[in-house]
RORO-263730 format. One line per field, with one value per residue (C-alpha): residue number from 1; residue in one letter; x, y, z. Coordinates in steps of 0.2 Angstrom, whole numbers, always signed. Layout:
BEGIN
seq: (NUM_...) $
type: (a_...) $
x: (X_...) $
y: (Y_...) $
z: (Z_...) $
END
This chain:
BEGIN
seq: (1_2_3_4_5_6_7_8_9_10_11_12_13_14_15_16_17_18_19_20_21_22_23_24_25_26_27_28_29_30_31_32_33_34_35_36_37_38_39_40_41_42_43_44_45_46_47_48_49_50_51_52_53_54_55_56_57_58_59_60_61_62_63_64_65_66_67_68_69_70_71_72_73_74_75_76_77_78_79_80_81_82_83_84_85_86_87_88_89_90_91_92_93_94_95_96_97_98_99_100_101_102_103_104_105_106_107_108_109_110_111_112_113_114_115_116_117_118_119_120_121_122_123_124_125_126_127_128_129_130_131_132_133_134_135_136_137_138_139_140_141_142_143_144_145_146_147_148_149_150_151_152_153_154_155_156_157_158_159_160_161_162_163_164_165_166_167_168_169_170_171_172_173_174_175_176_177_178_179_180_181_182_183_184_185_186_187_188_189_190) $
type: (m_a_v_v_l_g_g_y_v_l_m_a_a_t_g_p_s_d_r_s_a_q_a_a_t_v_t_v_a_a_r_r_a_v_a_l_l_e_q_e_r_q_q_m_i_a_i_a_d_a_s_r_s_t_r_v_l_a_a_p_k_l_a_t_t_a_v_p_a_p_p_r_a_a_a_r_s_v_s_a_g_p_v_p_p_l_g_p_v_d_p_g_s_a_r_a_d_a_q_n_m_m_p_s_y_g_w_s_p_a_a_y_f_g_c_l_d_n_l_w_s_r_e_s_g_w_r_y_n_a_e_n_p_s_g_a_y_g_i_p_q_a_l_p_g_s_k_m_a_t_a_g_a_d_w_q_t_n_p_v_t_q_i_k_w_g_f_g_y_i_k_g_r_y_g_n_p_c_a_a_w_s_y_w_q_a_h_g_s_y) $
x: (+147_+160_+149_+147_+165_+169_+158_+164_+182_+177_+167_+183_+195_+183_+181_+168_+156_+149_+147_+127_+123_+139_+132_+112_+122_+132_+118_+105_+119_+120_+103_+103_+116_+109_+92_+100_+111_+96_+85_+99_+99_+81_+82_+99_+88_+71_+84_+91_+73_+69_+83_+80_+64_+61_+42_+39_+24_+22_+25_+36_+27_+33_+41_+23_+20_+22_+35_+31_+34_+50_+45_+43_+32_+21_+17_+9_+3_-16_-15_-1_-13_-17_-5_-8_-12_+1_-9_-27_-39_-48_-65_-69_-53_-49_-41_-58_-68_-57_-58_-77_-79_-67_-80_-91_-74_-74_-61_-62_-54_-45_-36_-32_-32_-17_-7_-18_-11_+6_+4_-5_+3_+20_+13_+3_+3_-17_-17_-30_-18_-3_+9_+26_+37_+34_+14_+6_-6_-18_-21_-16_-4_-15_-1_-8_-18_-32_-35_-45_-59_-68_-72_-80_-78_-73_-57_-44_-52_-63_-53_-68_-68_-49_-51_-64_-53_-38_-48_-53_-35_-30_-42_-42_-22_-18_-34_-32_-22_-11_-4_-2_+8_+20_+23_+26_+40_+48_+48_+47_+30_+14) $
y: (-159_-152_-156_-175_-177_-171_-183_-198_-194_-191_-209_-217_-211_-216_-235_-244_-246_-228_-227_-229_-215_-203_-206_-200_-186_-182_-185_-173_-159_-162_-160_-145_-135_-141_-133_-117_-115_-117_-105_-92_-98_-93_-76_-72_-76_-65_-49_-53_-51_-38_-28_-28_-21_-4_-2_+13_+6_+25_+43_+49_+60_+79_+88_+91_+75_+68_+58_+41_+37_+26_+6_+5_+21_+15_-1_+12_+23_+21_+22_+37_+47_+46_+45_+60_+55_+58_+74_+80_+67_+71_+68_+55_+46_+28_+35_+43_+27_+19_+33_+32_+13_+11_+13_-1_-12_-4_+8_+26_+35_+47_+33_+22_+31_+39_+22_+13_+30_+27_+8_+9_+24_+13_-3_+5_+24_+19_+14_+1_-6_-6_-21_-29_-41_-53_-54_-43_-32_-17_-6_-18_-26_-45_-59_-67_-53_-65_-67_-52_-61_-66_-49_-47_-51_-33_-35_-29_-13_-7_+1_+0_-22_-21_-10_-22_-37_-28_-20_-40_-45_-33_-38_-56_-55_-40_-33_-14_-3_+2_-14_-19_-3_-7_-25_-16_-5_-19_-29_-19_-28_-32) $
z: (-88_-78_-63_-68_-73_-56_-48_-59_-53_-33_-34_-43_-29_-15_-19_-24_-8_-8_-26_-29_-17_-24_-41_-36_-28_-45_-55_-45_-46_-64_-66_-56_-65_-82_-76_-71_-87_-98_-88_-90_-108_-110_-101_-112_-129_-122_-118_-137_-144_-134_-137_-156_-154_-164_-159_-148_-135_-127_-131_-119_-105_-103_-86_-81_-78_-58_-53_-47_-31_-26_-24_-7_-5_-19_-8_+6_-8_-5_+14_+10_+0_-19_-34_-46_-63_-76_-84_-86_-92_-109_-110_-122_-121_-115_-98_-94_-99_-86_-73_-74_-75_-57_-46_-51_-48_-31_-33_-29_-44_-31_-23_-37_-55_-52_-50_-64_-76_-72_-75_-90_-98_-96_-103_-119_-119_-116_-134_-138_-155_-144_-148_-142_-150_-136_-142_-128_-135_-131_-117_-102_-114_-111_-116_-128_-133_-137_-119_-119_-131_-111_-110_-130_-145_-150_-141_-154_-157_-141_-127_-116_-119_-115_-99_-92_-95_-89_-73_-69_-69_-60_-47_-48_-46_-38_-28_-35_-47_-32_-28_-49_-48_-34_-42_-57_-50_-43_-58_-71_-79_-71) $
END
């Protein structure tokens, strides 16, 4: 509003000859200011909602876990060598299923599983029923969770269905788990 008021004061001071051009300039500036204020308001609402959440999405990892590489090194993690997984993979777990499925997506587990493990350990703790207040659900934290129905009708309870959907999402958007992990490190989500 201050931008609009200032513009009208400026128009009154300059005289009638340039008023239509000045009015258009003031209107554009005011709309931009309002849009930026609304965007900031939406971000503040999201932050406030997130701060009220008491649900734990993943258990903390113990000191035996690998320290993730800084964001710059993560972008080169495939060429610099594999990122180690956060811990040993238990047979019969969702992590083992994912590791075994990686070659069918063209990803070497030795090169890419550490990145995937870092990513999904932070997103969901590898829990098929992980949920957050925004509505994201499952191991890959699909938003909304019902998106995973494209991978199978049992998307709410089957870790393998969720992993398939998550792999498709990662492959389509980032190309591979290390690129998704690098993005997550820079932005806090993927």
